[in-house]
Each structure stands twice: as C-alpha cells, then as structure tokens.
VEXMARMI-11480 format. One record per residue (C-alpha): residue number from 1; x, y, z. Coordinates in steps of 0.25 Angstrom, whole numbers, padded with zeros to 4 digits, m for minus. Layout:
(NUM,(X,Y,Z))
...
***
This chain:
(1,(m0180,m0634,0248))
(2,(m0167,m0640,0248))
(3,(m0154,m0631,0247))
(4,(m0151,m0639,0235))
(5,(m0165,m0635,0227))
(6,(m0162,m0621,0233))
(7,(m0150,m0620,0228))
(8,(m0151,m0625,0214))
(9,(m0166,m0618,0214))
(10,(m0157,m0603,0216))
(11,(m0147,m0607,0206))
(12,(m0157,m0612,0196))
(13,(m0165,m0599,0197))
(14,(m0153,m0591,0195))
(15,(m0150,m0598,0184))
(16,(m0161,m0596,0177))
(17,(m0164,m0585,0182))
(18,(m0152,m0580,0174))
(19,(m0155,m0588,0162))
(20,(m0169,m0582,0161))
(21,(m0163,m0568,0161))
(22,(m0152,m0571,0150))
(23,(m0162,m0582,0144))
(24,(m0173,m0567,0143))
(25,(m0160,m0559,0140))
(26,(m0156,m0567,0129))
(27,(m0170,m0568,0121))
(28,(m0170,m0553,0123))
(29,(m0158,m0552,0118))
(30,(m0161,m0559,0106))
(31,(m0174,m0552,0104))
(32,(m0168,m0540,0103))
(33,(m0157,m0544,0095))
(34,(m0165,m0548,0084))
(35,(m0173,m0537,0085))
(36,(m0160,m0528,0084))
(37,(m0157,m0538,0071))
(38,(m0171,m0535,0065))
(39,(m0169,m0521,0068))
(40,(m0155,m0520,0061))
(41,(m0159,m0529,0050))
(42,(m0172,m0520,0048))
(43,(m0161,m0508,0046))
(44,(m0152,m0514,0038))
(45,(m0165,m0520,0030))
(46,(m0170,m0502,0030))
(47,(m0154,m0500,0026))
(48,(m0155,m0508,0014))
(49,(m0170,m0504,0008))
(50,(m0167,m0490,0011))
(51,(m0152,m0491,0003))
(52,(m0160,m0500,m0009))
(53,(m0171,m0489,m0010))
(54,(m0162,m0478,m0011))
(55,(m0155,m0486,m0021))
(56,(m0168,m0487,m0028))
(57,(m0171,m0472,m0025))
(58,(m0157,m0467,m0031))
(59,(m0159,m0475,m0044))
(60,(m0173,m0469,m0045))
(61,(m0179,m0481,m0044))
(62,(m0179,m0496,m0051))
(63,(m0186,m0499,m0063))
(64,(m0191,m0513,m0064))
(65,(m0195,m0520,m0077))
(66,(m0209,m0519,m0076))
(67,(m0216,m0533,m0075))
(68,(m0228,m0540,m0069))
(69,(m0226,m0537,m0054))
(70,(m0218,m0526,m0058))
(71,(m0227,m0515,m0059))
(72,(m0227,m0499,m0060))
(73,(m0228,m0492,m0047))
(74,(m0238,m0481,m0049))
(75,(m0233,m0472,m0038))
(76,(m0221,m0468,m0046))
(77,(m0221,m0457,m0055))
(78,(m0214,m0465,m0066))
(79,(m0216,m0480,m0062))
(80,(m0214,m0484,m0074))
(81,(m0203,m0484,m0086))
(82,(m0200,m0492,m0100))
(83,(m0188,m0492,m0106))
(84,(m0185,m0492,m0122))
(85,(m0187,m0506,m0123))
(86,(m0201,m0504,m0118))
(87,(m0201,m0513,m0106))
(88,(m0206,m0505,m0094))
(89,(m0199,m0504,m0080))
(90,(m0207,m0501,m0066))
(91,(m0199,m0492,m0057))
(92,(m0198,m0497,m0041))
(93,(m0195,m0485,m0032))
(94,(m0189,m0487,m0019))
(95,(m0200,m0490,m0011))
(96,(m0206,m0501,m0022))
(97,(m0192,m0506,m0021))
(98,(m0193,m0508,m0007))
(99,(m0207,m0512,m0007))
(100,(m0204,m0523,m0016))
(101,(m0189,m0528,m0009))
(102,(m0197,m0528,0003))
(103,(m0207,m0539,m0003))
(104,(m0195,m0547,m0008))
(105,(m0190,m0547,0007))
(106,(m0204,m0549,0015))
(107,(m0205,m0563,0005))
(108,(m0191,m0566,0012))
(109,(m0195,m0565,0024))
(110,(m0185,m0554,0026))
(111,(m0191,m0540,0029))
(112,(m0202,m0532,0024))
(113,(m0200,m0517,0024))
(114,(m0206,m0504,0015))
(115,(m0207,m0489,0013))
(116,(m0218,m0483,0020))
(117,(m0223,m0468,0024))
(118,(m0231,m0461,0030))
(119,(m0236,m0455,0015))
(120,(m0235,m0466,0005))
(121,(m0236,m0465,m0010))
(122,(m0239,m0480,m0011))
(123,(m0251,m0487,0001))
(124,(m0241,m0499,0000))
(125,(m0232,m0489,0009))
(126,(m0242,m0485,0019))
(127,(m0236,m0486,0032))
(128,(m0242,m0496,0044))
(129,(m0244,m0492,0058))
(130,(m0232,m0495,0061))
(131,(m0225,m0488,0050))
(132,(m0232,m0476,0051))
(133,(m0230,m0474,0067))
(134,(m0215,m0476,0063))
(135,(m0216,m0465,0051))
(136,(m0221,m0458,0060))
(137,(m0211,m0458,0070))
(138,(m0202,m0455,0059))
(139,(m0208,m0444,0055))
(140,(m0208,m0438,0071))
(141,(m0195,m0439,0075))
(142,(m0180,m0443,0071))
(143,(m0183,m0461,0072))
(144,(m0174,m0467,0064))
(145,(m0183,m0480,0063))
(146,(m0193,m0489,0070))
(147,(m0192,m0503,0074))
(148,(m0204,m0512,0081))
(149,(m0207,m0527,0082))
(150,(m0220,m0530,0078))
(151,(m0230,m0542,0078))
(152,(m0237,m0545,0064))
(153,(m0244,m0557,0061))
(154,(m0239,m0564,0071))
(155,(m0225,m0562,0068))
(156,(m0216,m0552,0075))
(157,(m0209,m0540,0064))
(158,(m0197,m0528,0066))
(159,(m0203,m0516,0059))
(160,(m0192,m0506,0057))
(161,(m0196,m0494,0049))
(162,(m0186,m0481,0046))
(163,(m0187,m0469,0040))
(164,(m0187,m0465,0026))
(165,(m0181,m0451,0022))
(166,(m0183,m0442,0009))
(167,(m0170,m0445,0000))
(168,(m0166,m0439,m0013))
(169,(m0168,m0449,m0020))
(170,(m0181,m0451,m0015))
(171,(m0189,m0437,m0019))
(172,(m0189,m0443,m0035))
(173,(m0202,m0451,m0029))
(174,(m0206,m0441,m0019))
(175,(m0205,m0427,m0023))
(176,(m0219,m0425,m0025))
(177,(m0222,m0424,m0010))
(178,(m0212,m0413,m0008))
(179,(m0204,m0424,0000))
(180,(m0189,m0420,0002))
(181,(m0177,m0425,0005))
(182,(m0176,m0428,0020))
(183,(m0190,m0432,0022))
(184,(m0197,m0443,0029))
(185,(m0202,m0453,0019))
(186,(m0207,m0464,0026))
(187,(m0200,m0476,0031))
(188,(m0195,m0490,0028))
(189,(m0201,m0500,0035))
(190,(m0196,m0514,0039))
(191,(m0204,m0528,0045))
(192,(m0193,m0539,0049))
(193,(m0199,m0551,0054))
(194,(m0195,m0556,0065))
(195,(m0200,m0572,0067))
(196,(m0186,m0578,0062))
(197,(m0178,m0569,0073))
(198,(m0189,m0572,0085))
(199,(m0189,m0587,0083))
(200,(m0175,m0587,0081))
(201,(m0175,m0581,0096))
(202,(m0186,m0589,0103))
(203,(m0177,m0602,0098))
(204,(m0165,m0595,0103))
(205,(m0174,m0595,0118))
(206,(m0176,m0609,0117))
(207,(m0163,m0612,0115))
(208,(m0161,m0601,0125))
(209,(m0172,m0607,0135))
(210,(m0167,m0621,0133))
(211,(m0154,m0619,0137))
(212,(m0160,m0611,0149))
(213,(m0169,m0623,0153))
(214,(m0156,m0631,0151))
(215,(m0147,m0624,0159))
(216,(m0156,m0624,0170))
(217,(m0157,m0639,0171))
(218,(m0142,m0641,0169))
(219,(m0139,m0632,0180))
(220,(m0151,m0635,0188))
(221,(m0146,m0650,0189))
(222,(m0131,m0647,0189))
(223,(m0134,m0638,0203))
(224,(m0143,m0649,0208))
(225,(m0131,m0658,0206))
(226,(m0119,m0651,0211))
(227,(m0127,m0646,0224))
(228,(m0132,m0661,0225))
(229,(m0120,m0665,0223))
(230,(m0110,m0655,0231))
(231,(m0119,m0649,0242))
(232,(m0132,m0657,0245))
(233,(m0125,m0672,0246))
(234,(m0113,m0667,0254))
(235,(m0125,m0657,0264))
(236,(m0133,m0670,0263))
(237,(m0121,m0680,0269))
(238,(m0117,m0668,0278))
(239,(m0131,m0669,0283))
(240,(m0132,m0682,0285))
(241,(m0120,m0684,0294))
(242,(m0127,m0672,0302))
(243,(m0139,m0680,0304))
(244,(m0131,m0691,0309))
(245,(m0121,m0684,0320))
(246,(m0119,m0686,0329))
(247,(m0124,m0701,0328))
(248,(m0114,m0703,0317))
(249,(m0101,m0694,0316))
(250,(m0100,m0688,0302))
(251,(m0091,m0698,0294))
(252,(m0081,m0691,0286))
(253,(m0087,m0698,0272))
(254,(m0100,m0694,0275))
(255,(m0097,m0678,0277))
(256,(m0096,m0671,0264))
(257,(m0080,m0666,0260))
(258,(m0076,m0656,0252))
(259,(m0068,m0641,0252))
(260,(m0083,m0636,0249))
(261,(m0092,m0629,0260))
(262,(m0100,m0643,0261))
(263,(m0088,m0650,0265))
(264,(m0083,m0638,0275))
(265,(m0097,m0641,0280))
(266,(m0095,m0654,0284))
(267,(m0081,m0653,0289))
(268,(m0089,m0642,0300))
(269,(m0098,m0652,0302))
(270,(m0089,m0664,0306))
(271,(m0079,m0652,0315))
(272,(m0094,m0650,0320))
(273,(m0096,m0666,0324))
(274,(m0082,m0666,0331))
(275,(m0084,m0653,0337))
(276,(m0099,m0659,0343))
(277,(m0092,m0671,0347))
(278,(m0082,m0663,0355))
(279,(m0093,m0655,0362))
(280,(m0102,m0666,0363))
(281,(m0092,m0675,0372))
(282,(m0087,m0661,0379))
(283,(m0102,m0660,0383))
(284,(m0105,m0673,0388))
(285,(m0092,m0672,0396))
(286,(m0098,m0658,0403))
(287,(m0112,m0664,0403))
(288,(m0107,m0675,0411))
(289,(m0099,m0665,0420))
(290,(m0111,m0656,0422))
(291,(m0122,m0668,0425))
(292,(m0111,m0674,0435))
(293,(m0110,m0660,0442))
(294,(m0124,m0658,0442))
(295,(m0128,m0671,0448))
(296,(m0117,m0670,0458))
(297,(m0123,m0656,0462))
(298,(m0136,m0662,0464))
(299,(m0129,m0672,0471))
(300,(m0123,m0663,0481))
(301,(m0137,m0657,0483))
(302,(m0142,m0671,0485))
(303,(m0130,m0674,0494))
(304,(m0131,m0662,0503))
(305,(m0147,m0665,0503))
(306,(m0147,m0679,0509))
(307,(m0135,m0677,0519))
(308,(m0146,m0676,0532))
(309,(m0150,m0688,0522))
(310,(m0139,m0694,0527))
(311,(m0137,m0687,0540))
(312,(m0149,m0693,0546))
(313,(m0147,m0707,0545))
(314,(m0132,m0703,0551))
(315,(m0136,m0697,0562))
(316,(m0147,m0708,0564))
(317,(m0136,m0720,0564))
(318,(m0126,m0712,0573))
(319,(m0136,m0711,0584))
(320,(m0138,m0726,0582))
(321,(m0125,m0728,0583))
(322,(m0126,m0720,0595))
(323,(m0135,m0728,0601))
(324,(m0130,m0741,0599))
(325,(m0116,m0736,0607))
(326,(m0123,m0733,0618))
(327,(m0131,m0746,0619))
(328,(m0120,m0756,0613))
(329,(m0129,m0766,0618))
(330,(m0143,m0764,0614))
(331,(m0144,m0774,0602))
(332,(m0157,m0769,0598))
(333,(m0152,m0754,0598))
(334,(m0140,m0760,0589))
(335,(m0149,m0767,0579))
(336,(m0160,m0754,0580))
(337,(m0148,m0745,0577))
(338,(m0141,m0755,0566))
(339,(m0154,m0755,0557))
(340,(m0155,m0739,0558))
(341,(m0140,m0738,0554))
(342,(m0141,m0746,0542))
(343,(m0154,m0740,0539))
(344,(m0147,m0726,0538))
(345,(m0135,m0731,0532))
(346,(m0142,m0738,0520))
(347,(m0149,m0724,0519))
(348,(m0137,m0717,0519))
(349,(m0132,m0727,0509))
(350,(m0142,m0726,0499))
(351,(m0142,m0710,0500))
(352,(m0128,m0710,0498))
(353,(m0129,m0721,0485))
(354,(m0139,m0713,0478))
(355,(m0131,m0700,0478))
(356,(m0120,m0708,0474))
(357,(m0129,m0713,0462))
(358,(m0133,m0700,0459))
(359,(m0119,m0694,0458))
(360,(m0113,m0706,0449))
(361,(m0108,m0701,0435))
(362,(m0111,m0710,0427))
(363,(m0119,m0711,0410))
(364,(m0134,m0714,0409))
(365,(m0136,m0729,0412))
(366,(m0148,m0733,0413))
(367,(m0153,m0745,0421))
(368,(m0167,m0751,0425))
(369,(m0172,m0741,0436))
(370,(m0188,m0742,0443))
(371,(m0190,m0725,0439))
(372,(m0199,m0723,0453))
(373,(m0190,m0728,0463))
(374,(m0178,m0720,0458))
(375,(m0186,m0707,0459))
(376,(m0189,m0712,0473))
(377,(m0174,m0712,0475))
(378,(m0173,m0699,0469))
(379,(m0183,m0694,0479))
(380,(m0176,m0701,0492))
(381,(m0163,m0695,0489))
(382,(m0171,m0681,0487))
(383,(m0179,m0683,0500))
(384,(m0166,m0673,0507))
(385,(m0172,m0661,0496))
(386,(m0188,m0665,0497))
(387,(m0192,m0661,0514))
(388,(m0199,m0651,0508))
(389,(m0205,m0657,0496))
(390,(m0218,m0664,0495))
(391,(m0212,m0676,0485))
(392,(m0224,m0681,0478))
(393,(m0221,m0694,0469))
(394,(m0229,m0702,0457))
(395,(m0222,m0713,0454))
(396,(m0227,m0723,0444))
(397,(m0217,m0729,0436))
(398,(m0215,m0739,0448))
(399,(m0204,m0749,0450))
(400,(m0204,m0752,0435))
(401,(m0190,m0749,0429))
(402,(m0184,m0742,0418))
(403,(m0171,m0740,0413))
(404,(m0167,m0726,0417))
(405,(m0153,m0720,0421))
(406,(m0156,m0718,0436))
(407,(m0144,m0709,0440))
(408,(m0148,m0700,0428))
(409,(m0163,m0699,0433))
(410,(m0160,m0699,0448))
(411,(m0152,m0687,0443))
(412,(m0164,m0681,0435))
(413,(m0174,m0682,0446))
(414,(m0166,m0676,0458))
(415,(m0162,m0666,0449))
(416,(m0177,m0664,0446))
(417,(m0182,m0665,0461))
(418,(m0170,m0655,0465))
(419,(m0174,m0645,0454))
(420,(m0190,m0647,0460))
(421,(m0185,m0646,0476))
(422,(m0177,m0633,0473))
(423,(m0189,m0629,0466))
(424,(m0199,m0630,0480))
(425,(m0190,m0624,0492))
(426,(m0201,m0621,0499))
(427,(m0207,m0635,0495))
(428,(m0216,m0642,0487))
(429,(m0221,m0653,0480))
(430,(m0212,m0663,0469))
(431,(m0219,m0673,0462))
(432,(m0212,m0686,0458))
(433,(m0219,m0693,0447))
(434,(m0216,m0705,0437))
(435,(m0223,m0712,0426))
(436,(m0220,m0721,0414))
(437,(m0228,m0716,0401))
(438,(m0226,m0722,0388))
(439,(m0212,m0730,0393))
(440,(m0207,m0715,0396))
(441,(m0203,m0711,0411))
(442,(m0211,m0699,0414))
(443,(m0203,m0693,0429))
(444,(m0210,m0680,0433))
(445,(m0205,m0671,0443))
(446,(m0216,m0660,0448))
(447,(m0213,m0649,0461))
(448,(m0221,m0637,0465))
(449,(m0208,m0628,0465))
(450,(m0210,m0615,0459))
(451,(m0209,m0619,0445))
(452,(m0200,m0613,0433))
(453,(m0203,m0601,0424))
(454,(m0206,m0602,0412))
(455,(m0194,m0594,0407))
(456,(m0185,m0605,0414))
(457,(m0194,m0616,0410))
(458,(m0186,m0620,0396))
(459,(m0172,m0618,0402))
(460,(m0170,m0626,0415))
(461,(m0164,m0637,0407))
(462,(m0154,m0628,0404))
(463,(m0141,m0630,0409))
(464,(m0138,m0621,0420))
(465,(m0150,m0614,0420))
(466,(m0155,m0612,0435))
(467,(m0165,m0604,0442))
(468,(m0160,m0607,0456))
(469,(m0151,m0596,0464))
(470,(m0137,m0596,0459))
(471,(m0130,m0608,0469))
(472,(m0142,m0615,0471))
(473,(m0143,m0623,0456))
(474,(m0133,m0626,0444))
(475,(m0145,m0626,0435))
(476,(m0139,m0641,0428))
(477,(m0149,m0649,0436))
(478,(m0160,m0649,0425))
(479,(m0150,m0648,0414))
(480,(m0144,m0661,0418))
(481,(m0158,m0667,0422))
(482,(m0162,m0662,0406))
(483,(m0150,m0668,0401))
(484,(m0152,m0684,0410))
(485,(m0165,m0684,0404))
(486,(m0161,m0683,0392))
(487,(m0149,m0692,0390))
(488,(m0159,m0701,0397))
(489,(m0169,m0699,0384))
(490,(m0179,m0692,0393))
(491,(m0185,m0679,0393))
(492,(m0188,m0669,0403))
(493,(m0197,m0658,0405))
(494,(m0202,m0648,0414))
(495,(m0216,m0641,0415))
(496,(m0216,m0628,0426))
(497,(m0225,m0615,0429))
(498,(m0217,m0605,0439))
(499,(m0222,m0607,0453))
(500,(m0231,m0619,0449))
(501,(m0220,m0630,0450))
(502,(m0212,m0639,0438))
(503,(m0213,m0652,0433))
(504,(m0202,m0660,0427))
(505,(m0205,m0674,0419))
(506,(m0194,m0682,0415))
(507,(m0197,m0692,0404))
(508,(m0187,m0703,0400))
(509,(m0189,m0715,0394))
(510,(m0193,m0730,0399))
(511,(m0187,m0740,0391))
(512,(m0171,m0744,0387))
(513,(m0172,m0742,0371))
(514,(m0177,m0728,0372))
(515,(m0164,m0723,0382))
(516,(m0152,m0720,0376))
(517,(m0142,m0726,0387))
(518,(m0129,m0724,0390))
(519,(m0125,m0734,0395))
(520,(m0130,m0748,0399))
(521,(m0144,m0751,0404))
(522,(m0144,m0759,0417))
(523,(m0154,m0769,0419))
***
C-alpha cells in the first residue's frame, strides 16, 4: 500500500471514529434530552392535574347539568341535586373530573392520565400491573415518583406515576374507610406518547449521518488531492531524478523545490549528488594509482624473476665475443657466433618489451587479439616462476581474434598465475584452459595447491586481504584482477577447498557491441 493511501486511510479512520463517537453521543444526548423533556412534561402535567383536583375538592366537587351522556355517579353518596326550577344536576368529584379531562387529552393525542389505588371503589380505576408495582413501591419506601419507558402496540410510551396522599378536603368522600390526613390514597398515573419525539430524533440522526458521510467524503477527497499535489507528485519527481542518476544529472527544474520537508530532502539529494561526484572522481584517481602501484609491484616481481633469463643470453654472448676476439680470422666461427648473438639480443629485447608493455599505464583500449597467443606469451613471461610447476595447457580458442584489452588481460593472467604459483611452494600442477561458449570467452586457471578455506573464500577479492605472511604480499593482486575483469564487463569466480587446490574462472564478452570501451577499438 502506498504512503498516500496509508495516510488517507489513517486520517479517514481517525475522522470516522471521531465523527462516529460524536454521532453516537449526539444521538444518545438527543434521546436523553427528549426523555428528560417528556419526564418534565409529565411532572408539569401531573402538577396541573393535582391542582385541578385540589380546586375541585376544595369546592366540594363540580355540578353539571344532567343531560344525555352526563349521568350521575352511582359510587357517590349524593350523586345528584335539583334546583328550585326543577333542573337536575349531577356531581363530579375529583376522580371523575380527572378521568373525563384525560379522555379529552387522549383524544387530542396529548396524554392519558388517571387516579388509581390498590383499593378502589370504582372498578374503572383498577391499576394495571405496572401501576400496581409502582403503588407497592410507594407504600414500602419514600419513592416520590416512578418513570419508565414502555412499548404498547408498537408505540413507545412514557409511563409516569406519583403518589397521592390524603388531604383534609378529601375526607368528605373517603371517611368511610377510616382514612386520615397523610395516608397514601393511591397514585396519579400518566401515559405520554413519544412517537413524534422519537420520529424527530430519527430525522435528526439521518441528517447527522448524511453530514457524517459527506464530511468523510470531502475530507478524504481533500486529503487525497493535498497529499497527491504537495507530497506524492513531488516525491515522484525526486524519485525520477534518483532513478536517472548518475546517468543524468539532476536538473534544477526537475527536482521539487520549496521550504518544506520535501524541498529540504531535494536539496539534500542535490548535495549528495555533488559529494558523490567529488568522491567518485577521487576514487577513480585513487583506483588508478592503486592499479598502477600493484602493476608496478607485479612488474618488480617479474623483473626480479626474469633477471637470470636476461643474464643467461648475456653470458652466452660474452663468451661468443671472447671466442671471436681469440680467433678474429675464423669467418665461419664469426658468422655462427653472430647469429647466436643476434638470437640472444632478440630474446632479451622481447623480454624487455613485454615488461614495458605490462608496466605501461593506459586506460582500457580494445584491439583484436588472439587470446590463446596472449596466454602463451604470459606463460612464457612467467617461465622463470614455473620451474617447479608442471604446466598443462588446454587452449581451445585457436587463432580467432576477439576485441580485448591486451594489457588488462595480461595483468589478470599474470596475477592469477602468480597467485597459483605462491599456493604451490613445493611444486604442483597448473592447468590453463580457454574456450568460447555462447559468444563468451571462458578462461580457467586450476592449481593443485593448498586451496582456500571456506572462511576466507568470500573475502579473497577484498582489497588488502591476504593469507600470506607479512612482507610476502600486499593483498591487492586479486582485488585489482577483480576490478579489471569488471571494467571489461566480465565475471570472475573461484571454487576451492582447503588442501585440494583452486580454480579461477574468468568470463569475458566476445562481441564488440557488448563491451563498454574507454577508448577506440583498434582493428
């Protein structure tokens, strides 16, 4: 997952969780607020009903003109009176007034309320199970009210009941049961519908949910565009510049600018490129110096080894000159010795020329070279060091010429062969083989020396790593060999086991188009 998507997902998750908690708490708060308001409404309504009942009780009830539907209450002692004009009036006590007003309120969908008790005179006032449980709670403790939500026929209702205590104005109708002031008479029960309030809550919740979704979309899209514009695109430009480096230098217009973190990172990358260029130039200079130093060291070892090869023909030539001086008139002797002197001089000249070519400091320069002939020349140059060594050659390329830097390949062969000779101080067998395979030149050098341990094998191409005693090696020969093979776009590998000898294999490209030349190809 990309950094942009991770960032947007994280921020969106935080926003969603925050809005989710806010949405939940807002919905819960609305629900609690509506229930609180309904409870306050129930308390207020109960207070109004109680005041109405008190007013009716204080005035000994209400008398209504008797008419159809307005009948006398059979449970009252004086349910009906007649005035002087012969008109009949029926009495309404507080309980009846409460019930009849409740019917009006219920018809308007406001609320229903009534007075009930554990012991009632009128069966219409018989308590339901919830009211009975509440009345028992009033009788057993100092509970001042009971509020509860209830589902009735698929509708949500708020049930409220408060206790009613006997007052002096109530004794007129309730003396027959031995009631006294302060006794619990029953309770005022109210039922308030909550459908409309809950519908408003659901409507508000839907609106909040739509706002929540719209906010998430807007925040997500804004974050996406901001991160894409301010971070992703600029980092992509910086990444493109990194991919093109070092082949293409980072241009000022390509790198993202600015004073923020991305701009600072771009500046740091530009500074890094400058330091790398400077370090690479210093490294190239040091590398050439190391290569030349190692080449000169190898040249010194070669010169010391071939000194006697030069001395032998010199000694022979001095003997020839001495004999010619002793017999100046012997023309046949002079001719024979002159040929020997010429042969010796040519041999010395070839040896010196090979040493000069090997020690010359030049960049890689490719020319068409017969690889097998070059191998033979190198082995001839090493003849002094191979006197205790049995040399075997399996040269299979023939006289076919390939584009090779002869000087670099000479140094590779000399370094590997000298390393093999040093691994066989008591003598042994050195096998040099060559072949062409799939357009590549394969050169192998196998010795029967003491081999390389498994611990040392991964490090043999490291600069200054050597297993020789102090003063016997610099540890640069194989490192330089490895670098030269790499510069010729080749590969070098080694297989070895301690006590069983080693085999170095060099693979070089055989076609000019595969070569990374540092000069022209001499044909």
